Backbone as CSV, one residue per row, in Angstrom:
resi,resn,N_x,N_y,N_z,CA_x,CA_y,CA_z,C_x,C_y,C_z
1,UNK,14.495,16.632,-51.941,14.547,15.725,-53.076,15.717,14.741,-52.931
2,UNK,16.859,15.284,-52.496,18.032,14.409,-52.327,17.788,13.376,-51.229
3,UNK,17.081,13.780,-50.148,16.787,12.845,-49.067,15.876,11.720,-49.563
4,UNK,14.883,12.062,-50.352,13.959,11.055,-50.877,14.695,10.083,-51.783
5,UNK,15.571,10.598,-52.624,16.355,9.736,-53.516,17.295,8.840,-52.721
6,UNK,17.916,9.403,-51.684,18.820,8.623,-50.838,18.049,7.531,-50.089
7,UNK,16.868,7.861,-49.566,16.043,6.865,-48.878,15.597,5.761,-49.836
8,UNK,15.235,6.125,-51.055,14.848,5.128,-52.047,16.021,4.208,-52.378
9,UNK,17.200,4.769,-52.507,18.401,3.977,-52.784,18.699,3.015,-51.635
10,UNK,18.606,3.501,-50.398,18.866,2.654,-49.232,17.815,1.548,-49.140
11,UNK,16.545,1.894,-49.361,15.471,0.904,-49.328,15.696,-0.181,-50.378
12,UNK,16.068,0.212,-51.591,16.335,-0.743,-52.672,17.515,-1.644,-52.316
13,UNK,18.540,-1.092,-51.733,19.710,-1.874,-51.322,19.333,-2.899,-50.256
14,UNK,18.522,-2.494,-49.280,18.110,-3.415,-48.220,17.269,-4.548,-48.795
15,UNK,16.340,-4.247,-49.677,15.511,-5.278,-50.310,16.384,-6.244,-51.101
16,UNK,17.374,-5.724,-51.816,18.276,-6.588,-52.595,19.054,-7.538,-51.701
17,UNK,19.532,-7.029,-50.584,20.309,-7.871,-49.651,19.424,-8.954,-49.048
18,UNK,18.216,-8.581,-48.611,17.301,-9.553,-48.016,16.923,-10.627,-49.030
19,UNK,16.654,-10.239,-50.261,16.299,-11.203,-51.309,17.467,-12.134,-51.604
20,UNK,18.664,-11.619,-51.687,19.837,-12.449,-51.964,20.088,-13.428,-50.832
21,UNK,19.933,-12.989,-49.605,20.135,-13.876,-48.460,19.083,-14.962,-48.424
22,UNK,17.852,-14.646,-48.818,16.761,-15.603,-48.797,17.028,-16.768,-49.735
23,UNK,17.722,-16.551,-50.843,18.016,-17.618,-51.795,18.984,-18.638,-51.225
24,UNK,19.756,-18.262,-50.219,20.723,-19.175,-49.624,20.164,-19.909,-48.415
25,UNK,18.887,-19.701,-48.091,18.279,-20.395,-46.969,18.109,-21.878,-47.295
26,UNK,17.927,-22.677,-46.261,17.719,-24.102,-46.456,16.462,-24.344,-47.284
27,UNK,16.512,-25.366,-48.101,15.341,-25.736,-48.894,14.261,-26.267,-47.962
28,UNK,13.025,-26.044,-48.332,11.895,-26.516,-47.544,11.626,-27.983,-47.889
29,UNK,11.911,-28.867,-46.967,11.789,-30.302,-47.182,10.449,-30.775,-46.627
30,UNK,9.725,-31.557,-47.430,8.447,-32.097,-46.975,8.428,-33.609,-47.099
31,UNK,7.945,-34.271,-46.058,7.854,-35.730,-46.106,6.612,-36.139,-46.893
32,UNK,6.772,-37.149,-47.750,5.683,-37.696,-48.554,5.347,-39.074,-47.994
33,UNK,4.087,-39.297,-47.703,3.669,-40.609,-47.212,3.734,-41.605,-48.376
34,UNK,4.524,-42.648,-48.242,4.770,-43.591,-49.336,3.478,-44.212,-49.878
35,UNK,2.524,-44.615,-49.042,1.283,-45.179,-49.609,0.468,-44.160,-50.413
36,UNK,0.727,-42.873,-50.214,-0.045,-41.825,-50.880,0.658,-41.218,-52.090
37,UNK,1.702,-41.841,-52.597,2.406,-41.298,-53.766,1.447,-41.264,-54.952
38,UNK,1.327,-40.086,-55.572,0.415,-39.909,-56.697,1.076,-40.210,-58.045
39,UNK,2.343,-39.881,-58.184,3.047,-40.048,-59.449,3.428,-41.522,-59.654
40,UNK,2.941,-42.117,-60.740,3.189,-43.547,-61.002,4.674,-43.847,-61.207
41,UNK,5.403,-42.957,-61.865,6.836,-43.181,-62.080,7.584,-43.193,-60.748
42,UNK,7.247,-42.258,-59.869,7.880,-42.209,-58.557,7.511,-43.442,-57.742
43,UNK,6.265,-43.853,-57.830,5.799,-45.044,-57.105,6.594,-46.281,-57.539
44,UNK,6.823,-46.441,-58.852,7.591,-47.586,-59.364,9.037,-47.537,-58.887
45,UNK,9.637,-46.339,-58.907,11.015,-46.210,-58.421,11.113,-46.605,-56.953
46,UNK,10.233,-46.053,-56.130,10.277,-46.341,-54.697,10.037,-47.829,-54.438
47,UNK,9.110,-48.427,-55.162,8.870,-49.866,-55.015,10.133,-50.673,-55.331
48,UNK,10.830,-50.302,-56.388,12.050,-51.041,-56.753,13.191,-50.782,-55.767
49,UNK,13.218,-49.609,-55.165,14.278,-49.267,-54.220,14.079,-49.891,-52.843
50,UNK,12.920,-50.409,-52.560,12.662,-50.965,-51.228,13.367,-52.295,-50.988
51,UNK,13.973,-52.854,-52.008,14.649,-54.147,-51.875,16.011,-54.040,-51.193
52,UNK,16.608,-52.825,-51.201,17.952,-52.661,-50.659,18.029,-51.383,-49.822
53,UNK,18.667,-51.470,-48.675,18.843,-50.292,-47.826,19.756,-49.272,-48.494
54,UNK,19.525,-47.999,-48.169,20.390,-46.948,-48.675,19.643,-45.666,-48.977
55,UNK,20.361,-44.741,-49.617,19.803,-43.446,-50.007,19.620,-43.434,-51.519
56,UNK,18.470,-42.953,-51.957,18.112,-42.941,-53.379,17.611,-41.543,-53.751
57,UNK,17.858,-41.143,-54.981,17.452,-39.822,-55.444,16.648,-39.940,-56.724
58,UNK,15.524,-39.221,-56.777,14.725,-39.122,-57.998,14.727,-37.664,-58.431
59,UNK,15.173,-37.429,-59.660,15.198,-36.077,-60.210,13.984,-35.896,-61.111
60,UNK,13.366,-34.752,-61.000,12.179,-34.438,-61.782,12.610,-33.756,-63.083
61,UNK,12.339,-34.372,-64.218,12.774,-33.801,-65.498,11.892,-32.639,-65.939
62,UNK,10.643,-32.581,-65.483,9.749,-31.478,-65.857,10.007,-30.240,-64.998
63,UNK,10.300,-30.463,-63.723,10.642,-29.372,-62.805,12.033,-29.684,-62.264
64,UNK,13.045,-29.173,-62.925,14.415,-29.555,-62.590,14.867,-29.050,-61.220
65,UNK,14.036,-28.259,-60.562,14.407,-27.789,-59.236,13.680,-28.547,-58.116
66,UNK,13.094,-29.716,-58.448,12.425,-30.554,-57.450,13.059,-31.941,-57.463
67,UNK,13.432,-32.410,-56.284,14.037,-33.728,-56.129,13.270,-34.513,-55.081
68,UNK,13.381,-35.827,-55.154,12.824,-36.704,-54.122,13.965,-37.534,-53.558
69,UNK,14.028,-37.615,-52.245,15.032,-38.421,-51.554,14.309,-39.546,-50.844
70,UNK,14.702,-40.790,-51.142,14.141,-41.960,-50.476,15.227,-42.570,-49.618
71,UNK,14.953,-42.720,-48.327,15.886,-43.353,-47.394,15.267,-44.660,-46.926
72,UNK,16.026,-45.742,-47.036,15.507,-47.060,-46.695,16.461,-47.790,-45.760
73,UNK,15.933,-48.223,-44.625,16.678,-49.069,-43.682,15.762,-50.187,-43.201
74,UNK,14.792,-50.563,-44.031,13.769,-51.532,-43.609,14.197,-52.984,-43.760
75,UNK,15.277,-53.245,-44.465,15.743,-54.621,-44.662,16.765,-54.962,-43.582
76,UNK,16.284,-55.589,-42.538,17.120,-55.908,-41.391,17.970,-57.145,-41.678
77,UNK,19.277,-56.970,-41.546,20.200,-58.085,-41.758,20.421,-58.818,-40.436
78,UNK,20.709,-60.099,-40.509,20.926,-60.920,-39.327,22.071,-60.348,-38.491
79,UNK,21.817,-60.203,-37.195,22.852,-59.722,-36.283,22.969,-58.210,-36.203
80,UNK,22.119,-57.489,-36.898,22.174,-56.026,-36.828,20.939,-55.494,-36.103
81,UNK,21.084,-54.324,-35.529,19.972,-53.678,-34.842,19.139,-52.903,-35.862
82,UNK,17.850,-52.770,-35.589,17.009,-51.944,-36.468,17.489,-50.488,-36.439
83,UNK,17.386,-49.821,-37.569,17.765,-48.416,-37.637,16.575,-47.588,-38.113
84,UNK,16.612,-46.318,-37.763,15.554,-45.394,-38.158,16.173,-44.047,-38.510
85,UNK,15.390,-43.215,-39.171,15.849,-41.900,-39.596,15.256,-40.843,-38.680
86,UNK,16.133,-40.023,-38.138,15.702,-39.038,-37.150,15.491,-37.648,-37.740
87,UNK,16.384,-37.189,-38.608,16.249,-35.829,-39.134,16.914,-35.715,-40.497
88,UNK,16.525,-34.668,-41.221,17.107,-34.372,-42.519,17.253,-32.860,-42.638
89,UNK,18.369,-32.450,-43.225,18.629,-31.039,-43.475,19.162,-30.906,-44.897
90,UNK,18.673,-29.908,-45.606,19.164,-29.640,-46.954,19.801,-28.271,-46.947
91,UNK,21.026,-28.198,-47.457,21.778,-26.953,-47.452,22.320,-26.674,-48.854
92,UNK,21.631,-25.818,-49.630,22.139,-25.481,-50.967,23.200,-24.386,-50.872
93,UNK,24.382,-24.674,-51.409,25.475,-23.693,-51.406,26.219,-23.780,-52.728
94,UNK,26.399,-22.640,-53.371,27.221,-22.535,-54.572,26.888,-23.609,-55.610
95,UNK,25.612,-23.737,-55.955,25.151,-24.696,-56.969,25.342,-26.160,-56.568
96,UNK,25.528,-26.416,-55.272,25.644,-27.780,-54.766,24.578,-27.970,-53.698
97,UNK,23.781,-29.025,-53.837,22.777,-29.347,-52.832,23.377,-30.388,-51.888
98,UNK,23.558,-30.001,-50.625,24.079,-30.902,-49.594,22.886,-31.415,-48.791
99,UNK,22.732,-32.734,-48.726,21.644,-33.350,-47.972,22.261,-34.108,-46.799
100,UNK,21.869,-33.737,-45.594,22.375,-34.375,-44.380,21.220,-35.108,-43.705
101,UNK,21.455,-36.346,-43.310,20.437,-37.048,-42.531,21.090,-37.837,-41.412
102,UNK,20.280,-38.081,-40.375,20.752,-38.808,-39.198,20.042,-40.157,-39.167
103,UNK,20.842,-41.218,-39.070,20.326,-42.582,-38.954,20.815,-43.136,-37.623
104,UNK,19.895,-43.689,-36.835,20.250,-44.210,-35.510,19.775,-45.640,-35.344
105,UNK,20.468,-46.369,-34.468,20.083,-47.738,-34.135,19.140,-47.719,-32.940
106,UNK,18.333,-48.778,-32.850,17.394,-48.916,-31.739,17.218,-50.398,-31.417
107,UNK,16.661,-50.671,-30.274,16.328,-52.045,-29.896,14.930,-52.400,-30.383
108,UNK,14.097,-51.389,-30.556,12.695,-51.566,-30.949,12.596,-51.672,-32.467
109,UNK,11.862,-52.659,-32.953,11.738,-52.818,-34.401,10.345,-52.476,-34.921
110,UNK,9.405,-52.196,-34.029,8.049,-51.856,-34.461,7.852,-50.350,-34.414
111,UNK,7.085,-49.847,-35.366,6.717,-48.432,-35.429,7.916,-47.489,-35.461
112,UNK,8.956,-47.866,-36.190,10.092,-46.963,-36.343,10.086,-46.402,-37.768
113,UNK,10.693,-45.271,-37.913,10.735,-44.557,-39.196,11.954,-45.056,-39.983
114,UNK,11.815,-46.243,-40.601,12.963,-46.842,-41.296,12.832,-46.790,-42.822
115,UNK,11.813,-46.098,-43.299,11.583,-45.967,-44.731,10.863,-44.631,-44.939
116,UNK,11.570,-43.632,-45.499,10.963,-42.306,-45.651,11.248,-41.731,-47.040
117,UNK,10.308,-40.913,-47.502,10.426,-40.236,-48.790,10.240,-38.740,-48.547
118,UNK,11.168,-37.945,-49.060,11.116,-36.498,-48.904,11.047,-35.820,-50.266
119,UNK,10.232,-34.782,-50.354,10.185,-33.920,-51.544,11.008,-32.694,-51.209
120,UNK,11.990,-32.402,-52.067,12.918,-31.307,-51.816,12.814,-30.291,-52.958
121,UNK,12.073,-29.207,-52.751,12.038,-28.155,-53.762,13.236,-27.223,-53.579
122,UNK,13.863,-26.860,-54.663,15.014,-25.968,-54.627,14.655,-24.672,-55.341
123,UNK,15.358,-23.614,-55.022,15.140,-22.342,-55.708,15.676,-22.360,-57.119
124,UNK,16.678,-23.184,-57.362,17.275,-23.320,-58.693,17.841,-24.728,-58.819
125,UNK,18.210,-25.107,-60.018,18.729,-26.448,-60.257,20.201,-26.524,-59.858
126,UNK,20.546,-27.404,-58.918,21.959,-27.527,-58.533,22.760,-28.309,-59.577
127,UNK,24.045,-28.037,-59.660,24.931,-28.790,-60.550,25.310,-30.131,-59.941
128,UNK,25.354,-30.183,-58.608,25.804,-31.376,-57.893,24.896,-31.617,-56.689
129,UNK,24.656,-32.891,-56.387,23.907,-33.266,-55.186,24.799,-34.205,-54.379
130,UNK,25.017,-33.853,-53.120,25.821,-34.682,-52.221,24.975,-35.091,-51.028
131,UNK,25.191,-36.313,-50.552,24.406,-36.823,-49.427,25.352,-37.270,-48.315
132,UNK,24.941,-36.975,-47.076,25.757,-37.266,-45.896,24.918,-38.020,-44.875
133,UNK,25.401,-39.171,-44.476,24.746,-39.982,-43.439,25.543,-39.820,-42.157
134,UNK,24.890,-39.284,-41.122,25.546,-39.043,-39.828,26.847,-38.251,-39.997
135,UNK,26.821,-37.285,-40.906,27.970,-36.401,-41.112,29.008,-36.899,-42.103
136,UNK,28.920,-38.152,-42.538,29.900,-38.717,-43.465,29.299,-38.815,-44.865
137,UNK,30.035,-38.317,-45.860,29.522,-38.357,-47.224,29.428,-39.798,-47.722
138,UNK,28.290,-40.121,-48.321,28.054,-41.443,-48.899,27.605,-41.260,-50.346
139,UNK,27.365,-42.351,-51.015,26.887,-42.291,-52.393,25.461,-42.814,-52.460
140,UNK,24.718,-42.322,-53.445,23.368,-42.826,-53.664,23.447,-44.246,-54.204
141,UNK,22.550,-45.105,-53.742,22.463,-46.467,-54.270,21.992,-46.433,-55.721
142,UNK,21.096,-45.487,-56.026,20.558,-45.353,-57.380,19.999,-43.949,-57.531
143,UNK,19.992,-43.467,-58.771,19.374,-42.191,-59.109,18.442,-42.445,-60.271
144,UNK,17.197,-42.018,-60.114,16.201,-42.197,-61.160,15.622,-40.869,-61.588
145,UNK,14.845,-40.904,-62.662,14.178,-39.689,-63.116,12.683,-39.933,-63.229
146,UNK,11.938,-38.882,-62.970,10.490,-38.918,-63.120,10.072,-37.644,-63.849
147,UNK,8.840,-37.625,-64.323,8.294,-36.410,-64.908,7.030,-36.065,-64.137
148,UNK,7.073,-34.914,-63.505,5.949,-34.462,-62.675,5.749,-32.982,-62.944
149,UNK,4.551,-32.607,-63.329,4.280,-31.186,-63.600,3.831,-30.437,-62.386
């Protein structure tokens, strides 16, 4: 009887540790094709944000644990090289969502990923969202809200 109770206690402890560790894993980020945006509020925000390069955040008021990140580098300025987005990583730690992305320059201006939208579901609502471009913290150009069920 004592062995069974001890095994049950150990099993419960292992499950608790695995579950707690799972909450600290990176958020699952999914790219959204901009022409296929279904939410009209999000579509309007993204349309307005396309006028200026930068990082933009849309917070979902109905599901406070879902965010959208729009990265725009499609407005090429005279004398600058075209840039594109290579990767994105989301790291939630201690109620802070850290978003890291890599932006690179290229000589080619056709068929590059210079305008992307990501849906970022979180396990819980963060108190703070920070964004990093090529490892350096930057600020969002704008933050908007949408309602999506």
